[in-house]
N, C-alpha and C positions, 0 to 999 in steps of 0.2 A: 509149253509152260509146265513146270512142276508145281503143284500146290499142296499144301497141308492144311486141312480144315479143323477148326476148333468150334464145336457147337453149330448152332444155326441161328439166323435172325433175319428180319426183313431188311435191315440196314447194317450189314457187317462192316467191320474195319478191314479194308484190303491193304496189304502191306507189299510193296514191290521193292525187292533188294537191288543191289548195285552189282557191278562187275566182280566176278570171283567171290560172290557172296551166296549164301543159302539161308534157311530158316534160323540157324544159329545167330545170325545178326540181330534178330528181333526178340529173342527169348528173354534177356534181362529186361527189356522195355515192356513186353507184354505182361510180365509179372507185376509191373507197377501201374498198369493202366486199368485193371479191373473191368475189362469189357467182356461181354458174354460171347461174342462171335467175331472171330479173327480169320482171315484168310492170308496165309503167307505164300507169296509167289516168287519163284526164281526164274529170271529170264533165260530160256534155254532153247527155245524152238524156232525163233525167227531171227533174221539178220537186219531188220530195220524197225525203227520205232513205230512206223505206220503198220506194219504187219503184226507187231507185237500188240499194238492197240486193237487191232481188229480181232485178233484171236481172243484176247481178254474180254473185250465187250460182248462177244459171242457167248461166253460161258459164265460171266459174272451175273449176279442178281440185277433186277431192273434199277435198283438204286443202292448206293453204297457210299461209305467214307473212303477216301483214297489218300494214302500216304506213300510217297516214293522216296528212296534214298539214292542219291547220286545218279547212276544209270537209270534206276528205277524212276527217279524224279523226272528224267528226260521222257521216258514212256508215259509217265503221268501227265505231262504237259501235252503230249500228243493225244492222249484221251480226252483231255480238256477240249482240244481242237475238234475231236471227232464226235463227242457225245456229252457236252457240258450239262445237259439236263439230267444225266444219270448220277451226277455227283452231288451227294449231301453235303460234303465238305472236302477240302483239298489241303494236304500238308506236303510242302516241298522241303526236303531235308538234304542238306549238302548239294545244292543244285547249281548247275551252270545253264542258263536258259538260252544261251547263244548257239548258233550252228557252228560246227567244228571247223577249224581252219584247214583248207585243202592240203596244206603242207604237213599236217599232222599224220596223215593217213599212212605214209610209209613208215614212220616211226612206230605207230600203233601196231601195224602188221608184223613188224620186226620183233616186237615185244612179245607177240603171240608165239612166234617161232622160238625165241630164246627161252620163254617160260616152258615150252614143251620140252625142249632139250635138257633144261636144268631141273625140271620139276617145279611145279607152280608154287609150292610152299617156299622152296629154297629161293626161288626167283623173287618172290614177293618180299621176303626177308632182306634180301640184298639190295633191292632197287626202290621199293615203295614204302617200307616200314617208316622211314624217317619223314615221309611226306604225309603219312596217313594219320598220325597222332601228334598231340601237343608235346613240346620238349619235356614237360613234366611227366609224360606217360611213357617215355622211351625205355625206362627200365621196368616197365610192367610186363613181365614174362607171360603171365596168364593172357593178357590182351594180345600180345605178339603171337602166342600160340593159336589163339582162336582165329585170328586173321589168316594165319598160314594154313590151318586146318581146313577152313572154308575154301581157300585157294586150291589146296591139294585135292579136295573133294570135287572140285569143278573140272569136268571133262575138257580136253583141249579143243574139241570141236564147239563146245559151249562158249568157251573163252573167245574163240574166233568169231562166232555169231555176235556175242556181246560187243566185241570190238567193232564189228561193222555197224551196229546200232549207234555207237558213239560217233563213228566217222560220218555216217549219213544223216544225223539228227538234224531237225529243222528248228528254226527260231519261231517258237509258238507264243510269244509275248503278246500278240494281239488277241488271241483267244483267251489268255489269262486275264487281260484287262477287261474282258466282257463277261467274265465269270461272276455269277451273283452269289454263290454259296460262301460260307466262311472259309477264309484262306489263312493258313499259318505257314510261315517261311522261317526255318531255323538253320543255323550254321554254327560251326565251331570257331572260336577266336583265331586259332592257329591252323588255317587250312589253306596250303598253297595250291591245291587241286581245284576246289570250288571256293574261290576267294570271297572275302566280304564285298568286294566290287561286284562280283557276279550276283550276289544275293541282293545288293542294292538295286541292280537292274531288275531283277525279278519283283521286288517290293515296289519299285516305281511303276511297274506294269499292272499292279493291283493295288489301287490306292487304298482299298478297305482292308488289306491284308495286315495281320500282325506279324512283325518281323523280330525275331529274337536271336541274339548272339550269345551263346554259352561261353563264359570265360574259361580258360585254362583246359580247353579241348581243342581237338582237331577235326579232321575230316570224318572220323568215326566217332563222333561225340555220342552217338547212340549207345556204343559199348563202353566208351570211356566214362560217361556219367548218365547212366540210364535213369537214375533217380531224379536228377535235375531235369533231364530231357522230358520226362513223363509229366511234370507239372503243367506246362503249357499245352501239352498234347491232351491231357484230361480235360482242361478248360476248352480246348477247340472241339473235342468230341461232344462235349455237353452242349455247347453252343450250336454245333452243327445239327445234332439230333433235335434240339428244341426248334431250331429254324425250319426243319424239314416237316414238323408235325402240322 
């Protein structure tokens, strides 16, 4: 895992990014949250959610707020299964809580090879850009360039490991249903990757969770609409910290 640390606290906010993402994913959002301690994590050193969870739990503080985006949400759910008592609050952002279908494995691994040959940024632009943002954001060159830059900055070996995490992920909804801390589930209205139906499944597994869909956004709603995404996240942070006292 690669981590960047901001300040220090007994209960920091831990942010786990998704596939082909790094700390750039979170910067606009962090600026809106006004929290004193943030740990941004990039999934880079393990090829399964279970191993990622184990490594993170070994180095993170005894208690923390946890927010995961996309692949990071998959690892966050594994951490819920492994150590629910460590979490002061959980936020699942653009999540698919289901195990991956076996027939997806060959396609996912082929994508890693194609991206390596073409260059990650160019490959993302030609294959994923239209799936990652809402139709209204397709002309947002700045957003496009940030996503491509994060992809280009991701090593091919790291992309391969992240892909294996996605392929081997487990369905941890049972652990989610038993979680007692505040839970926030958020998604973009226009997301064919982690669909509203996926988020409905997650919300149904955590009856006490708050589920919010941001209109006019897609999979990367964190970057598309950081200001709007920050509003429910600030409320979740306050509720989680108050509940943990």
